[in-house]
C-alpha positions as CSV (number, residue, x, y, z in Angstrom):
1,M,85.9,106.6,89.5
2,L,89.0,106.7,91.7
3,F,91.1,104.2,89.7
4,T,90.6,106.4,86.6
5,E,91.6,109.5,88.5
6,D,94.8,107.6,89.6
7,L,95.6,106.8,86.0
8,G,95.1,110.4,84.9
9,K,97.5,111.6,87.6
10,S,100.1,109.0,86.6
11,L,99.8,110.1,83.0
12,A,100.2,113.7,83.9
13,L,103.3,113.0,85.9
14,C,104.8,110.7,83.2
15,M,104.3,113.6,80.8
16,L,106.0,116.1,83.1
17,R,108.9,113.7,83.8
18,H,109.5,112.7,80.1
19,K,108.6,115.8,78.1
20,D,110.1,114.2,75.0
21,A,107.4,111.5,75.1
22,A,104.6,113.7,76.3
23,E,103.3,114.7,72.8
24,K,103.1,111.1,71.6
25,L,101.4,109.9,74.9
26,S,98.8,112.7,74.8
27,Y,98.0,111.9,71.1
28,W,97.7,108.2,71.9
29,C,95.3,108.9,74.9
30,R,93.2,111.2,72.6
31,E,92.9,108.5,70.0
32,I,91.9,105.9,72.6
33,D,89.2,108.4,73.7
34,R,87.9,108.6,70.1
35,E,87.4,104.9,69.9
36,R,84.1,103.3,71.0
37,L,85.5,101.5,74.1
38,S,83.8,100.8,77.4
39,E,85.3,102.7,80.4
40,R,87.0,99.5,81.5
41,E,88.6,98.9,78.0
42,A,89.8,102.6,77.8
43,Y,91.3,102.4,81.2
44,Q,93.2,99.1,80.4
45,K,94.5,100.7,77.0
46,K,95.7,103.9,78.6
47,T,97.4,101.8,81.4
48,E,99.1,99.9,78.6
49,V,100.2,103.2,77.0
50,L,101.6,104.4,80.4
51,L,103.7,101.3,80.6
52,L,104.6,101.7,76.9
53,S,106.1,105.1,77.6
54,T,109.1,103.5,79.3
55,L,110.0,101.8,76.0
56,L,109.9,105.4,74.3
57,Q,113.0,106.3,76.2
58,H,114.8,103.6,74.3
59,Y,112.9,103.6,71.0
60,P,111.7,107.2,70.6
61,D,110.7,106.7,67.0
62,I,108.0,104.1,67.8
63,E,104.7,104.6,65.6
64,I,101.7,102.6,66.7
65,E,99.6,101.1,63.8
66,N,96.9,99.6,66.1
67,L,96.2,101.2,69.5
68,T,93.2,99.2,70.5
69,G,94.1,95.7,69.5
70,E,94.5,92.8,71.7
71,S,96.9,89.8,71.5
72,P,99.3,91.5,71.1
73,D,98.4,94.8,73.0
74,F,99.9,96.9,70.2
75,I,101.2,96.7,66.8
76,V,104.1,99.2,66.1
77,R,106.9,99.9,63.6
78,I,110.5,99.8,64.7
79,N,113.3,100.1,62.3
80,G,111.0,99.3,59.4
81,K,109.7,96.1,61.0
82,R,106.1,95.5,61.9
83,I,106.3,94.3,65.6
84,G,103.7,93.2,68.0
85,L,104.2,94.3,71.6
86,E,102.7,92.3,74.5
87,I,103.1,94.4,77.8
88,S,102.8,93.3,81.2
89,E,103.6,95.0,84.6
90,V,105.7,93.2,87.1
91,I,104.1,93.2,90.5
92,N,106.7,92.8,93.2
93,H,104.6,93.3,96.3
94,F,101.1,91.9,95.9
95,E,100.5,92.3,99.6
96,L,101.0,96.1,99.2
97,K,98.3,96.6,96.5
98,K,95.3,97.0,98.8
99,R,97.3,99.6,101.0
100,E,98.4,101.5,97.9
101,A,94.9,101.6,96.6
102,L,93.8,103.1,100.0
103,I,96.6,105.8,100.0
104,N,95.8,106.7,96.4
105,Q,92.3,107.3,97.5
106,Y,93.3,109.6,100.2
107,F,95.6,111.5,97.9
108,R,92.7,112.0,95.4
109,W,90.4,113.3,98.1
110,V,93.0,115.7,99.3
111,E,93.8,116.9,95.8
112,D,90.0,117.7,95.3
113,W,89.9,119.5,98.6
114,L,92.7,121.7,97.6
115,L,91.4,122.3,94.1
116,T,90.5,125.9,94.9
117,S,93.7,126.8,96.7
118,D,96.1,128.7,94.5
119,Q,98.7,128.7,97.2
120,A,98.9,124.9,97.2
121,C,99.7,124.3,93.6
122,G,102.6,122.0,93.0
123,I,103.8,118.3,93.0
124,Y,104.0,117.0,96.6
125,H,106.2,113.9,97.1
126,L,105.0,112.6,100.5
127,G,106.5,110.1,102.7
128,L,103.8,108.3,104.9
129,D,103.9,106.2,108.0
130,S,101.9,103.6,106.2
131,R,101.5,101.5,109.4
132,L,99.1,104.1,110.7
133,V,97.1,104.3,107.5
134,G,93.9,102.3,107.6
135,T,90.2,102.5,107.1
136,K,89.6,103.3,110.8
137,H,91.7,106.5,110.5
138,E,90.2,107.7,107.2
139,E,89.1,111.2,108.2
140,K,92.1,111.8,110.4
141,V,94.6,110.7,107.7
142,V,92.9,113.0,105.0
143,K,92.9,116.1,107.4
144,D,96.6,115.4,108.4
145,I,97.7,115.2,104.8
146,C,95.8,118.4,104.0
147,N,97.6,120.2,106.9
148,A,101.0,119.0,105.8
149,V,100.4,120.3,102.2
150,M,99.1,123.6,103.4
151,Q,101.8,124.2,106.0
152,Q,104.5,122.3,104.0
153,K,105.8,120.5,107.0
154,T,105.6,117.0,108.5
155,T,102.8,115.8,110.6
156,K,101.7,112.7,112.5
157,Y,101.2,110.7,109.3
158,V,103.4,112.5,106.9
159,T,106.9,111.7,107.6
160,S,108.5,113.8,104.7
161,I,107.4,116.4,102.3
162,R,109.0,118.0,99.3
163,R,107.4,120.3,96.6
164,T,108.2,120.7,93.0
165,P,106.7,123.4,90.8
166,Y,103.5,122.7,88.9
167,D,100.9,125.3,88.0
168,K,97.9,123.1,87.1
169,G,96.8,122.3,90.5
170,V,97.9,119.8,93.2
171,L,99.4,116.4,92.6
172,L,100.3,114.1,95.5
173,V,102.9,111.4,95.0
174,L,104.0,108.8,97.4
175,D,107.8,109.3,97.7
176,Y,110.2,106.6,96.9
177,N,111.4,104.6,99.7
178,L,113.7,101.8,98.4
179,S,115.4,99.4,100.8
180,L,118.7,97.5,100.1
181,F,116.7,94.5,100.9
182,D,113.8,95.2,98.6
183,E,114.8,92.8,95.8
184,L,112.7,91.6,92.9
185,H,113.3,87.8,92.5
186,A,114.1,86.9,89.0
187,N,111.6,83.9,89.3
188,K,108.7,86.5,89.3
189,I,109.9,87.7,85.9
190,L,110.2,84.0,84.8
191,N,106.6,83.2,85.9
192,I,105.3,86.0,83.7
193,I,107.4,84.9,80.7
194,E,106.1,81.3,81.1
195,K,102.5,82.4,81.2
196,K,103.0,84.6,78.2
197,N,104.7,81.8,76.3
198,I,101.5,79.6,76.5
199,K,99.6,82.5,74.8
200,Y,102.2,83.2,72.1
201,P,100.4,81.5,69.2
202,L,97.7,84.2,69.6
203,Y,100.3,86.9,69.1
204,R,101.8,86.0,65.8
205,N,99.5,87.2,63.1
206,K,100.6,89.4,60.2
207,I,103.7,90.7,62.1
208,D,107.4,90.4,61.5
209,E,108.2,89.8,65.2
210,C,106.6,89.8,68.6
211,W,108.3,91.2,71.7
212,L,107.3,90.8,75.3
213,I,107.8,93.9,77.3
214,L,107.9,93.7,81.1
215,V,107.8,96.9,83.1
216,S,108.3,97.7,86.8
217,N,106.3,100.7,87.4
218,M,108.4,102.4,90.1
219,H,105.6,105.0,90.6
220,N,103.7,102.1,92.2
221,M,104.5,101.0,95.6
222,S,103.6,97.3,94.8
223,S,106.1,97.3,91.8
224,R,109.2,98.9,93.2
225,Y,112.3,97.1,93.7
226,S,116.0,98.0,94.4
227,Y,117.7,95.2,92.5
228,I,117.0,91.9,90.8
229,Q,117.9,89.0,92.8
230,R,119.5,86.0,90.8
231,P,119.4,87.7,87.5
232,E,121.7,85.0,86.1
233,V,118.7,82.6,85.9
234,L,117.2,84.9,83.3
235,K,120.1,84.1,80.7
236,A,118.7,80.6,80.3
237,V,115.1,81.6,79.6
238,K,113.3,79.8,76.7
239,S,110.7,81.5,74.8
240,P,109.2,81.9,71.3
241,F,109.2,85.7,71.7
242,Q,111.9,87.2,69.4
243,R,112.8,89.8,72.2
244,I,112.1,90.1,75.8
245,L,112.9,93.3,77.7
246,H,112.5,94.3,81.4
247,L,112.3,98.1,82.0
248,E,111.8,100.2,84.9
249,N,110.6,103.8,84.6
250,L,112.5,105.6,87.5
251,F,116.0,105.7,85.8
252,S,114.7,104.2,82.6
253,E,117.0,101.2,82.9
254,M,116.5,98.3,80.4
255,L,117.6,94.7,80.7
256,M,117.5,92.6,77.6
257,I,116.6,89.2,78.6
258,K,116.4,87.8,75.1
């Protein structure tokens, strides 16, 4: 299942980039695997754990009491308090999700093809001319990416390439390409808060506080942004959540909305 493979690659990259959080992430994923969850449920929980890893940069002592709960997603202990965490990813570009899924599919195929090549080991950050990427060019794109990695130089579809050491195989990552005009409008954050406010009564059960954690996953093309447009509107937010945080996982910046 390609989406599961995408998640596995994302978790591996997260553990490499945040080695201080890697042990906890690995432990939590093993615990999820021990639970009797469907493939879909396990995928969802590991996705939430991946988003939760961003919070670990600011609250490294988090201990999860309930890994597989729902409403809220997790119950944790922070500074002696029993806190429910409801986690949601902020999607900035819904129109890019389909293209991103296709690019990830190409990357997984290339990684499998290069699995037996010791020379190719590494993490490759690739810039793609995504305008040329489409289902009609599937075979050409995959072959072109393979050539770029093996020769470590740009090709027709690969506009930039850089490699970092990694001895456990090949990982392909879409390189960051943030524009000064690639804003995240504050209203998109407000819309998520309003939807979660409606469900809040489901979350307050045998916990001291309930926090809403909003994460921009900068490893995903559809979630990336360069700045928040009109952040001042977030200051007037009304919500029953005791705390609302927006985090991004590229520079681990955190905005306390409430």
